[in-house]
Structure formats: C-alpha cells, structure tokens
C-alpha beads as a LAMMPS data file, in Angstrom:
LAMMPS data file: protein, C-alpha beads

380 atoms
379 bonds

1 atom types
1 bond types

-500.0 500.0 xlo xhi
-500.0 500.0 ylo yhi
-500.0 500.0 zlo zhi

Masses

1 110.0

Atoms # bond

1 1 1 -122.064 11.561 -34.929
2 1 1 -121.043 13.153 -38.196
3 1 1 -123.214 16.167 -37.522
4 1 1 -124.935 17.513 -40.629
5 1 1 -123.968 21.140 -39.934
6 1 1 -122.196 23.725 -42.029
7 1 1 -121.467 21.730 -45.159
8 1 1 -124.284 19.334 -44.319
9 1 1 -127.005 21.946 -43.794
10 1 1 -128.091 21.406 -47.373
11 1 1 -130.376 18.638 -46.137
12 1 1 -132.135 21.016 -43.775
13 1 1 -132.778 23.483 -46.575
14 1 1 -134.165 20.732 -48.774
15 1 1 -136.795 20.020 -46.126
16 1 1 -137.389 23.591 -44.996
17 1 1 -141.159 23.374 -44.836
18 1 1 -141.017 20.187 -42.781
19 1 1 -138.604 21.909 -40.443
20 1 1 -140.953 24.837 -39.893
21 1 1 -143.695 22.427 -38.938
22 1 1 -141.377 20.547 -36.592
23 1 1 -140.419 23.750 -34.830
24 1 1 -144.072 24.631 -34.360
25 1 1 -144.863 21.319 -32.689
26 1 1 -141.642 21.472 -30.685
27 1 1 -143.041 24.506 -28.903
28 1 1 -145.843 22.385 -27.444
29 1 1 -143.827 20.536 -24.814
30 1 1 -145.794 18.791 -22.078
31 1 1 -143.338 20.162 -19.556
32 1 1 -140.309 22.333 -19.974
33 1 1 -136.764 21.110 -19.495
34 1 1 -136.154 24.284 -17.495
35 1 1 -138.556 22.983 -14.858
36 1 1 -136.860 19.585 -14.744
37 1 1 -133.442 21.245 -14.451
38 1 1 -134.427 22.288 -10.944
39 1 1 -133.850 18.697 -9.784
40 1 1 -131.203 19.150 -7.071
41 1 1 -129.338 15.953 -7.993
42 1 1 -128.160 17.511 -11.237
43 1 1 -125.802 19.775 -9.315
44 1 1 -125.426 17.926 -6.021
45 1 1 -123.946 14.864 -7.728
46 1 1 -122.032 16.619 -10.458
47 1 1 -118.319 16.026 -10.138
48 1 1 -116.093 18.861 -9.016
49 1 1 -113.608 20.195 -11.551
50 1 1 -110.789 18.728 -9.469
51 1 1 -112.306 15.244 -9.412
52 1 1 -112.955 15.316 -13.157
53 1 1 -109.445 16.501 -13.966
54 1 1 -107.933 13.847 -11.685
55 1 1 -110.002 11.153 -13.433
56 1 1 -108.717 12.043 -16.878
57 1 1 -105.153 12.421 -15.603
58 1 1 -105.212 8.742 -14.594
59 1 1 -105.695 7.817 -18.247
60 1 1 -103.119 10.249 -19.535
61 1 1 -103.929 11.891 -22.853
62 1 1 -107.130 10.212 -24.129
63 1 1 -106.631 9.267 -27.771
64 1 1 -108.772 6.897 -29.764
65 1 1 -111.673 6.496 -32.149
66 1 1 -115.398 6.015 -32.425
67 1 1 -115.641 2.279 -32.830
68 1 1 -118.031 -0.020 -34.669
69 1 1 -116.827 -3.403 -36.008
70 1 1 -116.264 -3.476 -39.747
71 1 1 -118.922 -6.194 -40.170
72 1 1 -121.691 -4.291 -38.337
73 1 1 -124.021 -2.000 -40.262
74 1 1 -125.210 -0.228 -37.102
75 1 1 -125.485 -0.458 -33.313
76 1 1 -128.106 -3.213 -33.403
77 1 1 -126.023 -5.437 -35.625
78 1 1 -123.080 -4.859 -33.316
79 1 1 -124.925 -5.853 -30.124
80 1 1 -127.558 -8.433 -31.090
81 1 1 -126.691 -12.024 -30.258
82 1 1 -126.741 -13.367 -33.823
83 1 1 -124.285 -10.777 -35.115
84 1 1 -122.141 -9.938 -32.080
85 1 1 -118.566 -10.674 -33.190
86 1 1 -116.057 -10.957 -30.323
87 1 1 -113.334 -12.332 -32.597
88 1 1 -113.593 -9.356 -34.932
89 1 1 -113.699 -6.948 -31.997
90 1 1 -110.617 -8.542 -30.462
91 1 1 -108.700 -8.333 -33.732
92 1 1 -109.651 -4.724 -34.381
93 1 1 -108.952 -3.551 -30.846
94 1 1 -105.553 -5.232 -31.030
95 1 1 -105.001 -3.015 -34.065
96 1 1 -106.135 0.013 -32.048
97 1 1 -103.712 -0.930 -29.295
98 1 1 -100.880 -1.195 -31.816
99 1 1 -101.204 2.500 -32.716
100 1 1 -101.465 3.630 -29.109
101 1 1 -105.182 4.211 -28.741
102 1 1 -106.302 4.068 -25.109
103 1 1 -109.984 5.007 -25.437
104 1 1 -112.872 4.107 -27.729
105 1 1 -116.329 5.634 -27.989
106 1 1 -119.008 2.988 -28.550
107 1 1 -122.724 3.344 -29.235
108 1 1 -125.300 1.229 -27.411
109 1 1 -128.968 0.833 -28.392
110 1 1 -132.083 0.656 -26.246
111 1 1 -133.730 -1.942 -28.512
112 1 1 -130.800 -4.333 -28.138
113 1 1 -131.440 -4.160 -24.392
114 1 1 -135.228 -4.270 -24.641
115 1 1 -135.296 -7.461 -26.730
116 1 1 -132.612 -9.335 -24.761
117 1 1 -131.796 -7.637 -21.471
118 1 1 -129.560 -10.275 -19.881
119 1 1 -127.822 -11.113 -23.140
120 1 1 -127.149 -7.452 -23.917
121 1 1 -125.601 -6.869 -20.503
122 1 1 -123.501 -10.012 -20.907
123 1 1 -122.238 -8.863 -24.300
124 1 1 -121.373 -5.437 -22.896
125 1 1 -119.299 -7.183 -20.223
126 1 1 -117.595 -9.339 -22.848
127 1 1 -116.841 -6.273 -24.938
128 1 1 -115.332 -4.471 -21.953
129 1 1 -113.175 -7.496 -21.191
130 1 1 -111.809 -7.499 -24.729
131 1 1 -111.147 -3.750 -24.739
132 1 1 -109.513 -3.879 -21.332
133 1 1 -107.222 -6.697 -22.438
134 1 1 -105.823 -4.252 -24.991
135 1 1 -105.366 -1.443 -22.476
136 1 1 -108.371 0.461 -23.815
137 1 1 -111.114 2.140 -21.783
138 1 1 -114.613 2.602 -23.183
139 1 1 -116.817 5.671 -23.393
140 1 1 -120.337 4.346 -23.938
141 1 1 -122.990 6.386 -25.789
142 1 1 -126.534 5.856 -24.482
143 1 1 -128.834 7.718 -26.917
144 1 1 -128.324 9.116 -30.417
145 1 1 -130.410 11.370 -32.696
146 1 1 -128.514 10.682 -35.927
147 1 1 -129.578 9.154 -39.234
148 1 1 -132.524 6.725 -39.613
149 1 1 -135.275 7.528 -37.125
150 1 1 -137.221 4.241 -37.046
151 1 1 -134.979 1.519 -35.607
152 1 1 -136.192 -2.062 -35.606
153 1 1 -134.593 -5.082 -33.921
154 1 1 -133.747 -8.274 -35.766
155 1 1 -131.974 -8.727 -39.077
156 1 1 -130.676 -5.384 -40.300
157 1 1 -130.809 -4.322 -43.965
158 1 1 -127.772 -4.386 -46.205
159 1 1 -125.926 -1.116 -46.791
160 1 1 -127.002 1.129 -49.635
161 1 1 -124.035 0.913 -52.038
162 1 1 -121.779 3.940 -51.857
163 1 1 -123.802 5.789 -49.191
164 1 1 -122.254 7.013 -45.958
165 1 1 -123.629 5.234 -42.856
166 1 1 -126.769 4.316 -44.776
167 1 1 -128.315 2.063 -42.107
168 1 1 -127.265 3.743 -38.871
169 1 1 -130.269 4.114 -36.581
170 1 1 -131.307 6.594 -33.945
171 1 1 -131.784 5.512 -30.359
172 1 1 -134.501 5.585 -29.231
173 1 1 -135.850 7.186 -32.429
174 1 1 -137.846 10.369 -32.755
175 1 1 -141.219 8.899 -31.750
176 1 1 -139.943 7.668 -28.381
177 1 1 -137.546 10.553 -27.842
178 1 1 -140.351 13.101 -28.051
179 1 1 -143.163 11.162 -26.365
180 1 1 -142.973 10.842 -22.553
181 1 1 -145.274 7.806 -22.667
182 1 1 -142.236 5.775 -23.725
183 1 1 -139.856 7.202 -21.156
184 1 1 -140.436 4.720 -18.297
185 1 1 -139.007 2.007 -20.549
186 1 1 -136.102 4.245 -21.527
187 1 1 -135.484 5.042 -17.868
188 1 1 -135.395 1.328 -17.076
189 1 1 -132.822 0.815 -19.839
190 1 1 -130.585 3.649 -18.692
191 1 1 -130.720 2.683 -15.040
192 1 1 -130.169 -1.031 -15.672
193 1 1 -127.068 -0.405 -17.775
194 1 1 -125.599 2.243 -15.479
195 1 1 -126.393 0.332 -12.283
196 1 1 -124.821 -2.849 -13.631
197 1 1 -121.580 -1.128 -14.601
198 1 1 -121.509 1.814 -12.171
199 1 1 -118.323 0.606 -10.450
200 1 1 -116.626 -0.867 -13.521
201 1 1 -113.083 0.455 -13.886
202 1 1 -112.961 -0.601 -17.538
203 1 1 -115.378 2.200 -18.398
204 1 1 -114.006 5.685 -18.979
205 1 1 -117.395 7.386 -18.827
206 1 1 -120.940 7.737 -20.117
207 1 1 -121.828 9.930 -23.093
208 1 1 -125.532 10.205 -22.385
209 1 1 -126.867 11.615 -25.654
210 1 1 -125.125 11.964 -28.999
211 1 1 -126.065 15.123 -30.897
212 1 1 -129.484 15.728 -29.329
213 1 1 -131.596 17.668 -31.778
214 1 1 -129.762 16.453 -34.873
215 1 1 -131.645 15.552 -38.051
216 1 1 -134.560 17.966 -37.721
217 1 1 -135.372 17.154 -34.115
218 1 1 -134.009 20.498 -32.981
219 1 1 -135.047 21.244 -29.395
220 1 1 -137.631 18.450 -29.316
221 1 1 -134.928 16.253 -27.752
222 1 1 -134.093 18.711 -24.987
223 1 1 -136.599 17.304 -22.461
224 1 1 -135.271 13.759 -22.885
225 1 1 -131.695 15.033 -22.645
226 1 1 -132.476 16.534 -19.244
227 1 1 -134.282 13.366 -18.129
228 1 1 -131.397 11.077 -18.979
229 1 1 -129.057 13.262 -16.927
230 1 1 -131.481 13.010 -14.009
231 1 1 -131.716 9.220 -14.368
232 1 1 -127.942 8.936 -14.485
233 1 1 -127.473 11.169 -11.434
234 1 1 -129.965 9.007 -9.557
235 1 1 -127.759 5.982 -10.268
236 1 1 -124.647 8.045 -9.439
237 1 1 -122.031 5.947 -11.273
238 1 1 -118.369 6.067 -10.354
239 1 1 -117.538 7.189 -13.898
240 1 1 -118.111 10.726 -15.253
241 1 1 -121.033 11.885 -17.378
242 1 1 -120.962 13.992 -20.521
243 1 1 -123.016 14.950 -23.571
244 1 1 -121.145 16.575 -26.411
245 1 1 -121.866 19.985 -27.926
246 1 1 -122.061 19.654 -31.701
247 1 1 -123.627 22.903 -32.937
248 1 1 -121.847 25.613 -30.965
249 1 1 -123.130 29.057 -31.856
250 1 1 -126.423 27.952 -33.423
251 1 1 -129.318 29.955 -31.997
252 1 1 -131.663 26.969 -31.796
253 1 1 -129.127 24.946 -29.804
254 1 1 -127.990 27.557 -27.290
255 1 1 -130.046 26.330 -24.324
256 1 1 -129.107 22.713 -24.915
257 1 1 -125.440 23.606 -25.337
258 1 1 -125.472 25.551 -22.091
259 1 1 -127.082 22.630 -20.294
260 1 1 -124.600 20.116 -21.723
261 1 1 -121.635 22.206 -20.605
262 1 1 -122.972 23.213 -17.198
263 1 1 -124.146 19.761 -16.097
264 1 1 -121.481 17.454 -17.548
265 1 1 -118.556 16.239 -15.480
266 1 1 -116.277 16.265 -18.535
267 1 1 -116.919 18.738 -21.339
268 1 1 -117.086 17.150 -24.776
269 1 1 -117.706 18.485 -28.259
270 1 1 -117.616 17.658 -31.975
271 1 1 -115.745 19.573 -34.666
272 1 1 -115.282 18.408 -38.258
273 1 1 -113.928 21.689 -39.537
274 1 1 -110.506 23.133 -40.251
275 1 1 -107.769 24.005 -37.793
276 1 1 -108.920 27.591 -37.276
277 1 1 -112.356 26.449 -36.146
278 1 1 -110.849 23.850 -33.839
279 1 1 -108.615 26.484 -32.235
280 1 1 -111.675 28.619 -31.475
281 1 1 -113.478 25.656 -29.931
282 1 1 -110.467 24.713 -27.827
283 1 1 -110.235 28.206 -26.352
284 1 1 -113.966 28.286 -25.646
285 1 1 -114.330 24.872 -24.015
286 1 1 -111.152 25.115 -21.937
287 1 1 -112.555 28.287 -20.354
288 1 1 -114.896 26.175 -18.201
289 1 1 -112.043 24.669 -16.200
290 1 1 -113.050 21.053 -16.786
291 1 1 -111.257 18.380 -18.783
292 1 1 -112.222 18.537 -22.442
293 1 1 -112.522 15.778 -25.037
294 1 1 -113.280 16.186 -28.718
295 1 1 -115.383 13.060 -29.185
296 1 1 -115.740 13.474 -32.958
297 1 1 -113.349 14.969 -35.513
298 1 1 -111.556 14.044 -38.757
299 1 1 -113.319 14.523 -42.075
300 1 1 -110.546 14.738 -44.626
301 1 1 -112.550 16.340 -47.414
302 1 1 -113.587 19.221 -45.164
303 1 1 -110.117 20.000 -43.860
304 1 1 -110.328 18.126 -40.555
305 1 1 -107.257 15.908 -40.844
306 1 1 -105.081 13.990 -38.442
307 1 1 -102.126 16.079 -39.578
308 1 1 -103.738 19.414 -38.672
309 1 1 -106.016 18.507 -35.772
310 1 1 -104.552 15.701 -33.674
311 1 1 -101.302 17.550 -32.740
312 1 1 -103.354 20.621 -31.855
313 1 1 -105.577 18.617 -29.527
314 1 1 -102.590 17.010 -27.836
315 1 1 -100.776 20.324 -27.409
316 1 1 -103.807 21.631 -25.500
317 1 1 -104.385 18.381 -23.573
318 1 1 -107.745 17.864 -25.290
319 1 1 -108.821 14.254 -25.658
320 1 1 -108.924 13.183 -29.321
321 1 1 -111.514 10.663 -30.525
322 1 1 -111.808 10.619 -34.310
323 1 1 -114.692 9.181 -36.295
324 1 1 -114.035 5.785 -37.820
325 1 1 -111.471 3.039 -37.632
326 1 1 -111.723 0.057 -40.026
327 1 1 -113.562 0.436 -43.330
328 1 1 -116.637 -1.771 -43.447
329 1 1 -120.402 -1.925 -43.707
330 1 1 -121.024 1.588 -42.391
331 1 1 -119.161 2.923 -45.455
332 1 1 -118.109 6.130 -43.736
333 1 1 -115.178 6.453 -46.108
334 1 1 -117.806 8.047 -48.362
335 1 1 -118.861 11.664 -47.860
336 1 1 -121.922 12.787 -45.889
337 1 1 -123.233 14.171 -49.179
338 1 1 -123.758 10.670 -50.565
339 1 1 -127.033 10.638 -48.595
340 1 1 -128.316 13.305 -50.974
341 1 1 -126.263 12.610 -54.071
342 1 1 -125.210 8.947 -54.231
343 1 1 -122.101 8.813 -56.353
344 1 1 -121.654 5.127 -56.944
345 1 1 -119.220 2.725 -55.346
346 1 1 -115.923 3.925 -56.764
347 1 1 -113.136 4.438 -54.239
348 1 1 -113.535 7.986 -52.896
349 1 1 -110.533 10.255 -52.752
350 1 1 -109.896 11.274 -50.133
351 1 1 -111.619 8.913 -47.769
352 1 1 -114.012 10.880 -45.572
353 1 1 -113.376 8.814 -42.401
354 1 1 -111.638 5.551 -41.397
355 1 1 -107.974 4.770 -40.757
356 1 1 -107.576 1.177 -41.953
357 1 1 -108.839 -0.947 -44.787
358 1 1 -110.743 -4.141 -44.016
359 1 1 -107.491 -6.140 -44.243
360 1 1 -105.985 -3.833 -41.554
361 1 1 -103.562 -2.095 -43.915
362 1 1 -103.500 1.698 -43.466
363 1 1 -105.406 3.955 -45.820
364 1 1 -102.458 6.342 -45.468
365 1 1 -99.283 5.042 -43.885
366 1 1 -98.143 8.561 -42.974
367 1 1 -101.304 9.116 -40.916
368 1 1 -100.734 5.956 -38.917
369 1 1 -97.131 6.931 -38.237
370 1 1 -98.289 10.366 -37.068
371 1 1 -100.848 8.794 -34.722
372 1 1 -98.258 6.396 -33.316
373 1 1 -95.789 9.222 -32.750
374 1 1 -98.407 11.309 -30.909
375 1 1 -99.638 8.429 -28.737
376 1 1 -96.143 7.188 -28.012
377 1 1 -96.733 3.818 -29.682
378 1 1 -93.544 4.213 -31.714
379 1 1 -91.483 4.556 -28.539
380 1 1 -92.774 1.349 -26.967

Bonds

1 1 1 2
2 1 2 3
3 1 3 4
4 1 4 5
5 1 5 6
6 1 6 7
7 1 7 8
8 1 8 9
9 1 9 10
10 1 10 11
11 1 11 12
12 1 12 13
13 1 13 14
14 1 14 15
15 1 15 16
16 1 16 17
17 1 17 18
18 1 18 19
19 1 19 20
20 1 20 21
21 1 21 22
22 1 22 23
23 1 23 24
24 1 24 25
25 1 25 26
26 1 26 27
27 1 27 28
28 1 28 29
29 1 29 30
30 1 30 31
31 1 31 32
32 1 32 33
33 1 33 34
34 1 34 35
35 1 35 36
36 1 36 37
37 1 37 38
38 1 38 39
39 1 39 40
40 1 40 41
41 1 41 42
42 1 42 43
43 1 43 44
44 1 44 45
45 1 45 46
46 1 46 47
47 1 47 48
48 1 48 49
49 1 49 50
50 1 50 51
51 1 51 52
52 1 52 53
53 1 53 54
54 1 54 55
55 1 55 56
56 1 56 57
57 1 57 58
58 1 58 59
59 1 59 60
60 1 60 61
61 1 61 62
62 1 62 63
63 1 63 64
64 1 64 65
65 1 65 66
66 1 66 67
67 1 67 68
68 1 68 69
69 1 69 70
70 1 70 71
71 1 71 72
72 1 72 73
73 1 73 74
74 1 74 75
75 1 75 76
76 1 76 77
77 1 77 78
78 1 78 79
79 1 79 80
80 1 80 81
81 1 81 82
82 1 82 83
83 1 83 84
84 1 84 85
85 1 85 86
86 1 86 87
87 1 87 88
88 1 88 89
89 1 89 90
90 1 90 91
91 1 91 92
92 1 92 93
93 1 93 94
94 1 94 95
95 1 95 96
96 1 96 97
97 1 97 98
98 1 98 99
99 1 99 100
100 1 100 101
101 1 101 102
102 1 102 103
103 1 103 104
104 1 104 105
105 1 105 106
106 1 106 107
107 1 107 108
108 1 108 109
109 1 109 110
110 1 110 111
111 1 111 112
112 1 112 113
113 1 113 114
114 1 114 115
115 1 115 116
116 1 116 117
117 1 117 118
118 1 118 119
119 1 119 120
120 1 120 121
121 1 121 122
122 1 122 123
123 1 123 124
124 1 124 125
125 1 125 126
126 1 126 127
127 1 127 128
128 1 128 129
129 1 129 130
130 1 130 131
131 1 131 132
132 1 132 133
133 1 133 134
134 1 134 135
135 1 135 136
136 1 136 137
137 1 137 138
138 1 138 139
139 1 139 140
140 1 140 141
141 1 141 142
142 1 142 143
143 1 143 144
144 1 144 145
145 1 145 146
146 1 146 147
147 1 147 148
148 1 148 149
149 1 149 150
150 1 150 151
151 1 151 152
152 1 152 153
153 1 153 154
154 1 154 155
155 1 155 156
156 1 156 157
157 1 157 158
158 1 158 159
159 1 159 160
160 1 160 161
161 1 161 162
162 1 162 163
163 1 163 164
164 1 164 165
165 1 165 166
166 1 166 167
167 1 167 168
168 1 168 169
169 1 169 170
170 1 170 171
171 1 171 172
172 1 172 173
173 1 173 174
174 1 174 175
175 1 175 176
176 1 176 177
177 1 177 178
178 1 178 179
179 1 179 180
180 1 180 181
181 1 181 182
182 1 182 183
183 1 183 184
184 1 184 185
185 1 185 186
186 1 186 187
187 1 187 188
188 1 188 189
189 1 189 190
190 1 190 191
191 1 191 192
192 1 192 193
193 1 193 194
194 1 194 195
195 1 195 196
196 1 196 197
197 1 197 198
198 1 198 199
199 1 199 200
200 1 200 201
201 1 201 202
202 1 202 203
203 1 203 204
204 1 204 205
205 1 205 206
206 1 206 207
207 1 207 208
208 1 208 209
209 1 209 210
210 1 210 211
211 1 211 212
212 1 212 213
213 1 213 214
214 1 214 215
215 1 215 216
216 1 216 217
217 1 217 218
218 1 218 219
219 1 219 220
220 1 220 221
221 1 221 222
222 1 222 223
223 1 223 224
224 1 224 225
225 1 225 226
226 1 226 227
227 1 227 228
228 1 228 229
229 1 229 230
230 1 230 231
231 1 231 232
232 1 232 233
233 1 233 234
234 1 234 235
235 1 235 236
236 1 236 237
237 1 237 238
238 1 238 239
239 1 239 240
240 1 240 241
241 1 241 242
242 1 242 243
243 1 243 244
244 1 244 245
245 1 245 246
246 1 246 247
247 1 247 248
248 1 248 249
249 1 249 250
250 1 250 251
251 1 251 252
252 1 252 253
253 1 253 254
254 1 254 255
255 1 255 256
256 1 256 257
257 1 257 258
258 1 258 259
259 1 259 260
260 1 260 261
261 1 261 262
262 1 262 263
263 1 263 264
264 1 264 265
265 1 265 266
266 1 266 267
267 1 267 268
268 1 268 269
269 1 269 270
270 1 270 271
271 1 271 272
272 1 272 273
273 1 273 274
274 1 274 275
275 1 275 276
276 1 276 277
277 1 277 278
278 1 278 279
279 1 279 280
280 1 280 281
281 1 281 282
282 1 282 283
283 1 283 284
284 1 284 285
285 1 285 286
286 1 286 287
287 1 287 288
288 1 288 289
289 1 289 290
290 1 290 291
291 1 291 292
292 1 292 293
293 1 293 294
294 1 294 295
295 1 295 296
296 1 296 297
297 1 297 298
298 1 298 299
299 1 299 300
300 1 300 301
301 1 301 302
302 1 302 303
303 1 303 304
304 1 304 305
305 1 305 306
306 1 306 307
307 1 307 308
308 1 308 309
309 1 309 310
310 1 310 311
311 1 311 312
312 1 312 313
313 1 313 314
314 1 314 315
315 1 315 316
316 1 316 317
317 1 317 318
318 1 318 319
319 1 319 320
320 1 320 321
321 1 321 322
322 1 322 323
323 1 323 324
324 1 324 325
325 1 325 326
326 1 326 327
327 1 327 328
328 1 328 329
329 1 329 330
330 1 330 331
331 1 331 332
332 1 332 333
333 1 333 334
334 1 334 335
335 1 335 336
336 1 336 337
337 1 337 338
338 1 338 339
339 1 339 340
340 1 340 341
341 1 341 342
342 1 342 343
343 1 343 344
344 1 344 345
345 1 345 346
346 1 346 347
347 1 347 348
348 1 348 349
349 1 349 350
350 1 350 351
351 1 351 352
352 1 352 353
353 1 353 354
354 1 354 355
355 1 355 356
356 1 356 357
357 1 357 358
358 1 358 359
359 1 359 360
360 1 360 361
361 1 361 362
362 1 362 363
363 1 363 364
364 1 364 365
365 1 365 366
366 1 366 367
367 1 367 368
368 1 368 369
369 1 369 370
370 1 370 371
371 1 371 372
372 1 372 373
373 1 373 374
374 1 374 375
375 1 375 376
376 1 376 377
377 1 377 378
378 1 378 379
379 1 379 380
C-alpha cells in the first residue's frame, strides 16, 4: 500500500543508521526461506497459466479500487464489531457499481480475527454479500507491512490532522512477522479464513502479503511471506493466490520479487509512477504469461493519473485497482510526505488519492466520466 519508494525514500535516509542495524539482524534468520521454498506444495498446487487466465477471463477486465469505508481509520476499525458499518459499505459499493467497478481489494487484520474469531468470519461473509449484491468480487489482503508497526485491538485513535493514512496498522506487525514463536497463531488465522471461504465464488482471490519488507523491514519479512504461501497451498482454495511486487529492480528485494512472481497464480504489482514507468512494468510482468493486475496505482501529484494510466492498463488487459475511493478518516487525499512534513488541514491540490468526496460527489467529474467510459458503465 502506498509504497514509500522513489519519492518516499526520504524516510529511509532519515533513519539510515537504524536501517543498517536492521539489515544486520535480518541476516540472522533462524531458517532460510530458500529452505522452506523446497516444500513441494508450492509448485504442485500452483495454478497453471491456462487456469489462471481462464479465471480472470470470467470476470472480464478487472477494474476497481482498494477499499476502506470512509468512516474507518484502519483495518481494525473496519472489521471490529463496534465499528463495522454495513450501511456505509452498502452505500459506497453502490457508488462503486455505478462507475463500473467489478473488483475491490480489501485488507483484513489478524487481530480482528484473534479477538473475535466467529464474529470476524461472520462480518467477512456479510461484507461479501454486500459486495456481491453490487456485482463486485473481492480480493482480500491477508498481511501487510505498511505504516504503524504496533497494532492494538479495541478503540482506534483519531486521525492525525492532515496526515496521510496516519493510523493505518501493519498486520501482524514487525514483532510477530519476524518472530516464528508467533507463527502458529498466524497460521491458524490464515487457515481458518481460507478454509471457511475456500469455495466462495464471491471472492476473486487472495493477496497474501501486501508489500512485504516495506517500512524498514526489508528481507526480514521474507520467511513469513514463504510460510503464508505454504499455509495457503495446504488449504488449496478454489481462488487464486498472489502477492504483489512493489519494489521492482531494488537489489534488496530481488529474491522476494522472484518468489512472488514465480509462486503466484496471478502476477500482481504496484506502480505509482508516470506512464513511462508503467509501460516498462507492463512489458516486464506480461512476459511471464500469467494474468497481471496492478493492485495499486494513482497518485496524482507524482504523475500517476487515471487519465494516463487506466487506459494503458486496459489496452494491455492489465487489471486496474487504484488506491482510494471515498475521502474519509484515512486522509489519503494528502501526500505521503505529510508523514514527515505535516502541512496542516487545508485542502490539498491535487488530491493524492481518492475519487469521491464524503458526500459521494466526484473530486473531478472528468475522472469519473473517464472511468465510466473505460468500464462500460456509461453504455449500460
């Protein structure tokens, strides 16, 4: 999510000495992911290219957004019983349907499951029912290495005024992600969720780990990334698996990127850069012969716009899932840089992410018309 690369690498330079220490300790893995990659299920149960391409063809051209309700500050507030908002979700997904979106990418959280297993599963089912009623399939995200590293269940803090995604939380958080002592509980979470919904036709697929290694974790997340693929292959769901490449070309990420591409059923990636960069990524990822989905794009201030990128993705039959939908508590209309240099609460121009204001009016009418033309919503 919103990977802090390129323009966002300023944060990594600010904490250079911490990073050096992290890399030192990262070299002390209890076991290597290369050893775990020898598990035969990783290849035996991987979908063939033909099966994966047929699966995506049933949906048509996947077009949609990363979705979090406007009144949820993070994944926990979205899924916990006291703040789960089916009425808001229904209203916002009706809006998504109106512009032709047929897929949404939605983040789960292990703590929401751990504190209320049956309730969490029930709310997932309710969410899927709402999305399905609007003709939308869901791509669920299991783990995430982005933003705040110490998640805590219960009442979530208010947003920091004017700061992009100020209260988003990692799942499971760096302590659990890098310590195998916690992994039996994480395995139970993954297998419970996937087993419960393994035959559910409302689900497009499973994005097993968002941006592993983001936010100074680097390769420390690689062992858990491999484990979650193994756990998922043991369940063997009827929906495809993926984990998106977000730092293509970075030396520290090369092994993880190779693993993500070689062991996913559907290849996915993130790109928040200009058209030229997207064209390079499209050529590279299509070379693997599998269906390809860009599961994060669109950062207006950095040249990743609907106008330049969405037609390019459609022309190459690349799924298009932008970041953001309705402006709300995550405040992702503000730039990534507001984490380092808070600029107050004045209306940013341009908005970094998001398509609609909280009252469901478009931020830019021309963008919405473009989206509707590309999805075919204007012809319905």
